[in-house]
C-alpha positions as CSV (number, residue, x, y, z in Angstrom):
1,M,134.0,50.8,-32.1
2,S,134.7,54.1,-30.4
3,G,132.8,55.2,-27.2
4,S,131.1,57.9,-29.1
5,A,129.8,55.4,-31.6
6,R,128.5,53.2,-28.9
7,M,126.7,56.1,-27.3
8,R,125.0,57.1,-30.5
9,K,123.8,53.5,-31.0
10,F,122.3,53.4,-27.5
11,S,120.7,56.8,-28.0
12,T,119.0,55.3,-31.1
13,L,118.0,52.0,-29.6
14,G,117.2,53.2,-26.0
15,P,113.7,54.6,-26.5
16,A,112.7,51.5,-28.4
17,V,113.9,49.3,-25.6
18,L,112.0,51.3,-23.0
19,V,108.8,51.1,-25.0
20,L,109.3,47.3,-25.3
21,L,109.9,46.9,-21.6
22,T,106.8,49.0,-20.8
23,A,104.7,46.9,-23.1
24,V,106.0,43.7,-21.4
25,V,105.1,45.2,-18.0
26,V,101.6,46.2,-19.1
27,L,101.0,42.7,-20.6
28,I,102.0,41.1,-17.3
29,A,100.5,43.6,-14.8
30,G,98.1,45.6,-16.9
31,P,94.8,43.7,-16.5
32,A,95.0,43.8,-12.7
33,T,96.0,47.5,-12.7
34,I,93.2,48.4,-15.1
35,R,90.6,46.5,-13.0
36,E,91.8,48.3,-9.9
37,L,91.6,51.7,-11.7
38,T,88.1,51.0,-13.1
39,F,86.9,49.9,-9.6
40,A,88.3,53.1,-8.1
41,Q,86.7,55.3,-10.7
42,T,83.3,53.5,-10.2
43,S,83.6,53.8,-6.4
44,A,84.3,57.5,-6.8
45,R,81.2,58.0,-9.0
46,V,79.0,56.0,-6.6
47,F,80.2,58.1,-3.7
48,Q,79.6,61.3,-5.5
49,A,76.1,60.1,-6.6
50,S,75.3,59.1,-3.0
51,E,76.5,62.5,-1.7
52,R,74.3,64.3,-4.2
53,L,71.3,62.2,-3.3
54,N,71.8,62.8,0.4
55,H,72.4,66.5,0.1
56,D,70.0,68.9,-1.8
57,N,68.4,66.0,-3.7
58,V,65.5,67.1,-5.9
59,L,64.2,63.5,-6.0
60,E,63.9,63.6,-2.2
61,Q,61.8,66.8,-2.6
62,V,59.6,65.1,-5.2
63,N,59.3,62.0,-3.0
64,Q,58.2,64.1,-0.1
65,A,55.7,65.9,-2.3
66,Y,54.2,62.6,-3.2
67,R,53.9,61.7,0.5
68,D,52.3,65.1,1.2
69,I,49.7,64.6,-1.5
70,A,48.9,61.2,-0.1
71,T,48.6,62.6,3.4
72,L,46.5,65.5,2.1
73,M,44.0,63.4,0.2
74,E,43.7,60.4,2.4
75,P,41.0,61.8,4.7
76,S,38.9,63.0,1.7
77,V,38.7,59.7,-0.2
78,V,35.9,57.3,0.6
79,H,35.1,53.7,-0.2
80,I,31.5,53.0,-1.4
81,S,29.6,49.8,-1.1
82,A,26.3,49.6,-3.0
83,R,23.7,46.8,-2.5
84,R,21.4,46.1,-5.5
85,P,18.3,43.9,-5.2
86,M,18.2,40.9,-7.5
87,P,15.2,39.1,-8.9
88,E,13.7,36.5,-6.7
89,L,15.1,33.0,-7.2
90,R,12.9,30.1,-6.1
91,G,11.1,32.3,-3.6
92,F,14.3,33.7,-2.1
93,R,15.2,37.4,-2.4
94,T,18.9,38.0,-3.2
95,A,21.1,41.0,-3.6
96,S,24.5,41.8,-5.1
97,T,27.1,44.3,-3.8
98,S,29.4,46.4,-5.9
99,T,32.1,48.7,-4.7
100,G,33.6,52.0,-5.9
101,S,35.1,55.2,-4.7
102,G,34.1,58.7,-3.9
103,W,35.3,61.9,-2.2
104,V,34.1,64.3,0.4
105,Y,32.7,67.4,-1.3
106,D,32.0,69.5,1.8
107,E,31.8,69.2,5.6
108,D,28.0,68.8,5.5
109,G,28.5,65.2,4.4
110,H,28.0,65.4,0.7
111,I,29.9,62.7,-1.2
112,V,30.6,62.8,-4.9
113,T,30.9,59.7,-7.0
114,N,29.9,58.2,-10.4
115,Y,26.3,57.5,-11.1
116,H,27.1,54.0,-12.3
117,V,28.7,53.2,-8.9
118,I,25.3,53.6,-7.1
119,E,22.8,53.0,-10.0
120,G,20.0,50.8,-8.9
121,A,21.2,50.5,-5.3
122,D,18.7,50.2,-2.4
123,A,21.3,50.5,0.4
124,I,24.7,52.3,0.3
125,E,27.5,52.5,2.9
126,V,30.5,54.9,2.9
127,Q,33.7,53.9,4.6
128,L,36.1,56.7,5.7
129,Y,39.8,56.4,5.9
130,T,39.5,55.8,9.6
131,G,37.5,52.7,9.0
132,D,34.3,54.5,10.2
133,I,31.3,53.2,8.1
134,R,28.3,55.5,7.7
135,P,25.0,54.9,5.9
136,A,24.4,57.1,2.8
137,E,21.3,58.3,1.0
138,I,21.2,59.5,-2.6
139,I,20.6,63.2,-2.9
140,G,20.5,63.2,-6.7
141,S,22.1,62.0,-9.8
142,D,22.7,63.0,-13.4
143,P,23.1,59.9,-15.7
144,L,24.0,62.1,-18.6
145,T,27.3,63.1,-17.0
146,D,27.7,60.0,-14.8
147,I,27.7,62.1,-11.6
148,A,25.9,61.3,-8.3
149,V,25.8,63.0,-4.9
150,L,25.3,61.1,-1.7
151,K,24.8,62.3,1.9
152,I,26.3,60.8,5.0
153,P,26.0,62.0,8.6
154,S,28.3,65.0,9.0
155,G,31.0,65.4,11.6
156,R,34.8,64.9,11.5
157,L,34.9,65.1,7.7
158,H,37.7,66.5,5.7
159,A,36.5,68.0,2.4
160,A,38.8,67.7,-0.6
161,S,40.4,70.9,-1.9
162,R,39.2,71.7,-5.4
163,A,41.2,73.5,-8.1
164,D,40.1,76.7,-9.6
165,V,38.3,75.8,-12.8
166,R,39.8,78.9,-14.4
167,D,43.2,77.3,-14.2
168,P,43.5,75.1,-17.3
169,V,44.5,71.5,-17.2
170,V,47.3,71.0,-19.7
171,R,48.6,67.9,-21.4
172,G,51.8,66.8,-19.6
173,D,50.5,68.0,-16.2
174,M,51.3,65.6,-13.3
175,V,48.2,63.9,-11.9
176,F,47.3,61.5,-9.0
177,A,44.3,59.1,-9.0
178,F,42.8,57.9,-5.7
179,G,40.3,55.1,-5.0
180,S,39.8,51.4,-4.4
181,P,41.0,49.5,-7.4
182,F,40.1,45.8,-7.2
183,D,38.9,46.6,-3.7
184,F,42.4,47.6,-2.5
185,R,41.0,50.5,-0.6
186,F,42.5,54.0,-0.4
187,S,45.1,53.4,-3.1
188,M,47.0,56.0,-5.0
189,S,48.6,56.1,-8.5
190,S,50.3,58.8,-10.5
191,G,50.8,59.8,-14.1
192,V,50.4,62.7,-16.5
193,V,47.6,64.2,-18.5
194,S,47.8,62.5,-21.9
195,G,45.0,64.4,-23.6
196,K,41.8,66.4,-23.2
197,G,38.3,66.5,-24.7
198,R,38.1,62.7,-25.1
199,S,34.8,61.1,-26.0
200,V,34.5,57.3,-26.1
201,G,30.8,56.5,-25.8
202,V,31.1,55.0,-22.3
203,I,28.0,56.9,-21.0
204,R,24.9,55.1,-22.4
205,N,21.3,54.7,-21.4
206,Q,19.6,51.5,-20.5
207,F,18.9,50.9,-24.2
208,G,22.6,51.0,-25.1
209,M,22.3,54.4,-26.8
210,R,25.0,57.1,-26.5
211,T,23.1,59.8,-24.6
212,G,25.8,61.2,-22.3
213,Y,28.0,64.3,-22.4
214,E,31.6,63.3,-22.5
215,N,34.6,65.6,-22.3
216,F,37.1,63.4,-20.5
217,I,40.6,64.1,-19.3
218,Q,42.8,61.3,-20.5
219,V,45.5,60.2,-18.1
220,D,48.1,57.4,-17.9
221,A,47.7,57.1,-14.1
222,A,46.6,53.5,-13.4
223,I,42.8,53.5,-13.1
224,N,41.1,50.1,-12.6
225,P,37.7,48.7,-11.6
226,G,37.0,50.2,-8.1
227,N,38.7,53.5,-8.9
228,S,35.4,54.8,-10.4
229,G,34.2,57.9,-8.5
230,G,37.6,58.6,-6.9
231,P,39.2,62.0,-7.2
232,L,41.9,63.0,-9.7
233,T,44.2,65.7,-8.4
234,N,47.0,67.9,-9.6
235,H,50.4,68.3,-8.1
236,R,49.0,70.5,-5.3
237,G,46.5,67.8,-4.2
238,E,43.6,69.8,-5.6
239,V,40.8,67.9,-7.3
240,I,40.7,68.5,-11.0
241,G,38.4,65.6,-12.0
242,M,36.8,62.3,-11.1
243,N,38.0,58.9,-12.3
244,T,35.2,57.3,-14.3
245,A,36.3,54.9,-17.0
246,I,39.0,52.8,-18.6
247,A,39.5,52.7,-22.3
248,T,40.0,49.0,-23.1
249,A,40.1,47.0,-26.3
250,P,38.5,48.5,-29.4
251,R,35.5,46.2,-29.0
252,S,34.4,47.8,-25.8
253,T,35.0,50.8,-23.6
254,N,33.6,50.6,-20.1
255,E,34.3,50.9,-16.5
256,E,34.7,47.2,-16.1
257,G,37.9,47.0,-18.1
258,Q,41.4,46.6,-16.8
259,F,43.9,49.4,-17.1
260,S,45.8,49.5,-20.4
261,G,47.4,52.9,-20.2
262,V,44.4,55.0,-20.9
263,G,42.3,56.2,-18.0
264,L,39.5,58.7,-18.3
265,A,38.2,61.3,-15.8
266,I,35.3,63.8,-15.7
267,P,36.8,67.4,-15.5
268,L,35.9,69.5,-12.5
269,D,34.3,72.2,-14.6
270,M,31.6,69.6,-15.5
271,I,31.4,68.3,-12.0
272,E,30.8,71.4,-9.9
273,P,27.7,72.8,-11.7
274,V,26.0,69.4,-11.6
275,V,26.9,68.7,-7.9
276,N,25.9,72.2,-6.8
277,Q,22.5,71.9,-8.5
278,L,21.9,68.4,-7.1
279,I,22.7,69.6,-3.6
280,T,20.5,72.7,-4.0
281,T,17.4,71.4,-5.9
282,G,18.0,67.6,-6.5
283,V,17.8,68.0,-10.2
284,V,20.1,69.4,-12.9
285,E,19.2,72.0,-15.4
286,K,21.5,72.3,-18.5
287,G,22.1,75.0,-21.0
288,F,21.0,74.7,-24.6
289,L,22.2,76.5,-27.7
290,G,19.7,75.2,-30.3
291,I,22.2,74.3,-33.0
292,N,23.5,71.1,-34.7
293,V,27.2,70.9,-35.3
294,A,29.4,68.5,-37.2
295,D,33.0,67.5,-36.6
296,R,35.7,68.2,-39.3
297,T,36.1,64.5,-39.7
298,M,32.4,63.9,-40.6
299,L,31.2,63.8,-44.2
300,V,29.9,66.8,-46.0
301,G,26.7,64.9,-46.8
302,E,26.1,64.3,-43.1
303,A,26.0,68.1,-42.5
304,Y,23.6,68.6,-45.4
305,V,21.3,65.8,-44.1
306,T,20.7,67.9,-40.9
307,R,19.7,70.8,-43.2
308,G,17.2,68.6,-44.9
309,Y,19.0,67.5,-48.1
310,R,19.2,63.8,-49.0
311,G,20.5,62.9,-52.4
312,R,23.4,63.1,-54.8
313,G,25.4,66.1,-55.8
314,I,28.5,68.2,-55.3
315,V,28.8,71.2,-53.0
316,I,30.1,74.5,-54.4
317,T,32.7,75.9,-52.0
318,R,34.2,78.7,-53.9
319,I,33.4,80.8,-57.0
320,D,36.0,83.0,-58.7
321,S,35.0,86.6,-57.9
322,N,36.1,87.7,-61.4
323,R,33.4,85.4,-62.9
324,T,30.6,87.8,-62.2
325,E,28.0,85.9,-64.3
326,L,28.7,82.7,-62.3
327,M,28.5,84.7,-59.1
328,E,25.1,85.9,-60.1
329,R,23.8,82.4,-60.7
330,F,25.4,80.3,-58.0
331,E,26.0,80.7,-54.3
332,H,28.6,79.4,-51.9
333,G,27.1,76.2,-50.4
334,D,24.8,75.3,-53.3
335,V,24.5,71.6,-54.0
336,L,24.8,71.0,-57.8
337,V,22.3,68.2,-58.2
338,S,21.9,67.6,-61.9
339,V,22.8,68.9,-65.4
340,D,19.9,68.8,-67.9
341,G,18.3,66.2,-65.7
342,A,21.3,63.9,-65.3
343,S,22.4,63.4,-61.7
344,V,25.8,64.6,-60.7
345,S,28.2,62.9,-58.2
346,S,31.6,64.5,-59.1
347,F,33.0,67.7,-60.5
348,E,34.5,66.0,-63.5
349,Q,31.2,64.4,-64.3
350,A,29.4,67.7,-64.1
351,I,31.7,69.3,-66.6
352,E,31.4,66.4,-68.9
353,L,27.6,66.4,-68.7
354,A,27.5,70.2,-69.3
355,H,29.5,69.8,-72.5
356,E,27.3,66.9,-73.7
357,A,24.2,68.9,-73.0
358,A,25.6,71.8,-74.9
359,G,26.4,69.6,-77.9
360,Q,22.9,68.3,-78.0
361,L,21.3,71.7,-78.4
362,S,19.5,72.3,-81.7
363,D,19.4,75.5,-83.6
364,D,15.8,76.1,-82.4
365,D,16.9,75.7,-78.7
366,Q,17.9,78.5,-76.5
367,D,21.6,78.7,-76.3
368,A,21.7,77.6,-72.6
369,I,21.6,74.4,-70.5
370,T,19.7,73.9,-67.3
371,L,21.4,73.1,-64.0
372,T,19.5,72.1,-60.8
373,V,20.9,73.2,-57.5
374,W,19.6,72.7,-53.9
375,R,20.0,75.9,-51.9
376,F,19.6,76.4,-48.2
377,D,18.1,79.7,-47.1
378,V,19.8,80.5,-43.8
379,E,17.3,83.0,-42.6
380,A,14.3,80.9,-43.6
381,D,16.0,77.7,-42.1
382,A,14.8,75.7,-45.2
383,G,16.2,74.6,-48.5
384,R,14.7,74.0,-51.9
385,H,15.6,73.1,-55.5
386,R,16.2,75.8,-58.1
387,Q,16.6,75.7,-61.8
388,I,19.5,77.7,-63.2
389,S,19.9,78.6,-66.9
390,L,23.6,78.6,-67.9
391,P,24.6,80.0,-71.3
392,V,26.8,77.7,-73.3
393,D,29.6,80.3,-73.4
394,L,29.8,80.1,-69.6
395,I,30.4,76.4,-69.5
396,S,34.2,76.8,-69.8
397,D,34.0,79.1,-66.7
398,L,32.7,76.2,-64.6
399,S,36.2,74.9,-64.5
400,T,37.1,77.8,-62.1
401,V,34.5,76.7,-59.6
402,R,35.7,74.7,-56.6
403,T,33.6,71.9,-55.2
404,V,33.6,68.9,-52.8
405,R,31.8,65.7,-53.0
406,L,29.2,64.8,-50.4
407,D,31.3,61.8,-49.4
408,E,34.4,63.9,-48.6
409,P,35.2,65.1,-45.1
410,I,34.1,68.5,-43.9
411,S,37.7,69.5,-43.3
412,R,38.2,69.4,-47.1
413,M,35.4,71.8,-47.7
414,L,36.6,74.2,-45.0
415,E,40.2,74.1,-46.4
416,Q,38.9,75.1,-49.8
417,M,37.3,78.1,-48.1
418,G,40.6,79.0,-46.4
419,F,40.0,77.6,-42.9
420,Y,42.7,75.2,-41.6
421,N,42.2,75.5,-37.8
422,Q,40.2,73.3,-35.3
423,G,36.5,73.9,-34.8
424,V,33.0,72.4,-35.4
425,L,30.7,73.4,-38.3
426,V,27.2,74.7,-37.5
427,S,25.1,72.4,-39.8
428,R,21.7,73.6,-38.5
429,A,20.4,76.4,-36.3
430,D,16.9,76.4,-34.8
431,R,15.2,79.7,-35.8
432,N,13.5,79.7,-32.3
433,G,16.7,78.8,-30.5
434,P,19.0,81.1,-28.6
435,A,22.0,80.8,-30.9
436,F,20.1,81.8,-34.0
437,G,18.6,84.7,-32.1
438,A,22.0,85.9,-31.0
439,G,23.3,85.8,-34.6
440,V,24.8,82.3,-35.2
441,R,24.1,81.0,-38.7
442,V,24.4,77.7,-40.6
443,G,27.9,77.4,-42.0
444,D,29.6,79.2,-39.1
445,V,32.6,77.4,-37.5
446,V,32.7,77.5,-33.7
447,T,36.3,77.5,-32.5
448,H,36.0,78.4,-28.9
449,V,33.3,78.6,-26.2
450,N,34.1,80.8,-23.2
451,E,37.7,80.8,-24.3
452,T,37.8,76.9,-24.3
453,P,39.0,75.5,-27.6
454,V,36.4,73.3,-29.4
455,M,37.8,70.5,-31.5
456,Q,34.8,68.2,-31.7
457,L,31.0,68.4,-31.1
458,T,31.2,66.4,-27.8
459,Q,33.4,69.1,-26.4
460,L,30.9,71.8,-27.3
461,Q,28.0,69.8,-25.9
462,S,29.8,69.2,-22.7
463,V,30.8,72.8,-22.1
464,I,27.4,74.1,-22.9
465,T,25.6,71.5,-20.7
466,S,27.9,72.3,-17.8
467,L,26.4,75.8,-17.9
468,M,22.9,76.7,-16.6
469,P,19.9,78.3,-18.5
470,D,20.4,82.0,-18.8
471,D,24.1,81.8,-18.5
472,I,26.0,83.5,-21.3
473,A,28.1,81.4,-23.7
474,T,30.6,83.4,-25.6
475,L,31.3,81.7,-29.0
476,D,34.3,82.5,-31.1
477,V,33.0,82.0,-34.7
478,W,34.7,81.9,-38.1
479,R,32.3,82.9,-41.0
480,Y,33.0,82.7,-44.7
481,D,31.9,85.5,-46.9
482,G,31.2,84.0,-50.4
483,E,31.3,87.4,-52.2
484,R,34.5,88.6,-50.7
485,Q,35.9,85.0,-50.6
486,L,37.3,85.7,-47.1
487,G,36.6,84.4,-43.6
488,D,35.9,86.7,-40.7
489,T,36.2,85.9,-37.0
490,M,33.8,87.3,-34.5
491,Q,32.5,86.7,-30.9
492,I,28.8,86.1,-30.3
493,D,27.3,86.1,-26.8
494,V,24.4,83.6,-26.5
495,P,22.1,83.6,-23.5
496,L,21.4,79.9,-23.0
497,A,17.9,78.3,-23.0
498,R,17.0,75.2,-20.9
499,L,17.8,71.8,-22.4
500,D,14.8,69.5,-22.8
501,Q,16.5,66.2,-21.9
502,V,13.5,64.1,-22.9
503,R,13.6,65.6,-26.4
504,M,17.4,65.2,-26.6
505,T,17.7,61.6,-25.2
506,G,14.2,60.1,-25.7
507,Q,14.2,59.0,-22.0
508,I,12.2,60.1,-19.1
509,D,13.9,61.2,-15.9
510,P,11.6,60.4,-13.0
511,Q,13.3,63.0,-10.8
512,R,13.0,65.8,-13.3
513,N,9.6,65.0,-14.8
514,R,7.5,64.5,-11.6
515,N,5.3,67.5,-12.4
516,A,5.5,67.9,-16.2
517,I,6.6,66.3,-19.4
518,E,6.4,69.3,-21.8
519,S,8.0,67.5,-24.7
520,L,5.1,65.0,-24.6
521,G,2.5,67.7,-24.3
522,I,1.9,67.6,-20.5
523,A,2.4,71.0,-18.9
524,R,1.4,70.0,-15.4
525,M,0.3,66.8,-13.8
526,R,-0.3,65.2,-10.4
527,T,-1.4,62.0,-8.7
528,F,-5.2,62.0,-8.6
529,T,-6.4,61.3,-5.1
530,E,-10.0,61.1,-3.6
531,S,-9.4,64.2,-1.5
532,Y,-8.3,66.2,-4.4
533,A,-11.2,65.0,-6.5
534,E,-13.6,66.3,-3.9
535,E,-11.7,69.6,-3.8
536,V,-11.9,70.2,-7.6
537,N,-15.4,68.6,-7.9
538,L,-14.4,65.8,-10.2
539,R,-15.3,62.1,-10.2
540,F,-12.4,60.1,-8.7
541,H,-10.4,57.6,-10.9
542,P,-7.1,56.2,-9.7
543,G,-4.4,57.6,-12.0
544,V,-2.6,60.8,-13.1
545,L,-4.5,64.0,-13.5
546,V,-3.5,66.2,-16.4
547,E,-4.0,69.7,-15.0
548,E,-2.5,71.6,-18.0
549,L,-1.7,70.7,-21.6
550,V,1.0,72.3,-23.8
551,P,-1.0,74.5,-26.2
552,G,-0.8,73.3,-29.8
553,S,0.8,70.0,-28.9
554,P,-0.4,66.7,-30.5
555,L,-1.6,65.5,-27.1
556,S,-3.8,68.6,-26.7
557,R,-5.7,67.5,-29.8
558,Q,-6.3,64.0,-28.4
559,I,-7.4,64.6,-24.8
560,R,-8.9,67.3,-22.7
561,R,-7.6,69.3,-19.7
562,G,-8.6,67.5,-16.6
563,A,-8.4,64.1,-18.1
564,V,-7.1,61.2,-15.9
565,I,-4.5,58.8,-17.3
566,V,-5.5,55.4,-16.0
567,S,-3.2,53.1,-17.9
568,V,0.0,53.1,-20.0
569,M,0.6,50.4,-22.6
570,E,-2.3,48.4,-21.2
571,T,-0.8,48.6,-17.6
572,P,-3.1,50.2,-15.0
573,I,-1.5,53.0,-13.0
574,S,-2.5,54.7,-9.7
575,D,0.0,57.5,-9.3
576,V,2.7,59.6,-10.9
577,D,5.5,57.3,-9.8
578,E,4.0,54.3,-11.6
579,F,3.4,56.4,-14.7
580,L,7.0,57.6,-14.8
581,E,8.4,54.2,-14.0
582,I,6.7,52.7,-17.1
583,L,7.6,55.6,-19.3
584,S,11.3,55.5,-18.2
585,S,11.5,51.9,-19.5
586,V,10.7,53.1,-23.0
587,N,13.0,54.6,-25.6
588,L,10.6,57.4,-26.8
589,H,12.8,58.0,-29.9
590,G,12.3,54.4,-30.8
591,T,8.5,54.3,-30.7
592,R,7.2,55.2,-34.2
593,N,3.6,55.4,-33.1
594,G,4.2,56.7,-29.6
595,V,3.2,55.3,-26.2
596,R,-0.5,54.3,-25.9
597,I,-2.4,55.6,-22.9
598,A,-6.0,55.2,-21.8
599,V,-7.7,58.3,-20.2
600,I,-11.0,59.2,-18.7
601,N,-12.1,62.7,-19.7
602,P,-13.8,65.1,-17.2
603,D,-17.2,64.3,-18.7
604,G,-16.7,60.6,-17.9
605,S,-16.0,59.5,-21.5
606,H,-13.2,57.0,-22.2
607,A,-10.5,57.7,-24.8
608,T,-7.1,56.5,-25.9
609,A,-4.1,58.7,-27.0
610,R,-0.5,58.4,-28.1
611,L,2.3,60.1,-26.3
612,R,4.9,61.3,-28.8
613,I,7.9,63.6,-28.5
614,Q,6.7,66.8,-30.3
């Protein structure tokens, strides 16, 4: 073989031999080399990460911000111990102690906490972050919002910084909860706002009835027993709410649960009006619209019950404007009750009954069938049944009418009218109420109040009751025009009236009702004393003197001005405190015949009467 031939053969086989040798080397030394290379790469990444974390690290800034918020809030958070007397046991008087949290509202010594933290307490102590323990007195409370104000000796107090209520709290905002969970005092947890406008029925009266106004901020920051009353802050350490409850298992929602990812806080825009009034006057006045509203999820029939209709039927939501003869006979909102006396529960049934009734007409009969509708007169604030004669040749036009059943959700009715947004339906408007006087009407949909979106009735209630009487509530309203088959939006300014809490809740508030219980017919009252009896020249009897009666009230027809209430439910009383104590133990909405009282009239005659909410 010539040299050139050998060279060509090597050129052909050489690369293959090199690849083979490389493969052998890799098989022998490769695993160790790869491990070294991987380790080197990992070390490089760790070094780079460490360098980044130690230089211009955003997490360090966040961490420092957390520390700053803790430092800022620590002096403003307090631990509360409340002692409650217990019934005597074998002649021994006992007491129980519960704990909660609170926060310094101002440098004068006012402390804000939850009402349920101090409810029924006869002695309260407040511990500051320094360990200093100071006695506290109750300035006032509002069970309907679960807010209470205490007063401790002032001096060396750091008031919490409060956010501007005009700055909205938004879902996703970072929040921090402070308090004493499980008695671990001055603790801090963090999370985000998960939702707003929550209502879970946690605020109830002593009879277990839902009477409170709830518009909670939902957070995922850990809130546990003992956190109640503590502040909830934003990322600047400004108070935006107060921890109040934990949503627990479906069977119960109360402050005694354990955290399961859903914490609830009262928003600051509800807290400030209540606290400021309690500090100033000791009682809380709330605004009142004078309307009933229904959520979109409620049934159509429930809205009609508040208007006074109870029965079967279907609601007419839309009439084709081209069917003028139908437009002349029916109105948007009519309840079609029966066809020729046969009750109606669905649209299909109504059409079927109409054709059957037409088929039964004789030659001597008028060529029309009779439909009964129930119609609500918005201006008269009352409804009544009407008979409508429908010619047979118009029966086929009924198929163009749109209706909903009474057992369908209100959202279905609104969608048929062309409304797909959030809001609450006005189901009733008191003719003597401020909203009706300002122009609000039954069938309106309230979407905003003072620029705050309204998604459910509890939100509307909470916003309105956080305002004071005579404040202006600006309502954004959507109103359907049945003739034009279009909805219009408008703003209505409503000067608020004063909420009568007895009429709303059925429960007496001893703080508020010391001088009058107008909803029961008592316009002015006082403890009747011997000295005052001499002053007004009346014979003295221990009890409560009724100085003025509400004109036209049921009570004014039973007793006379100047009568003295001497007993309530067969229990003798000697002063206003005893009178109110007995009444506050009664659910006035649950007494069909009212509360029985015994009185002595100015002429000395004895009489009995019934106290009822008028």
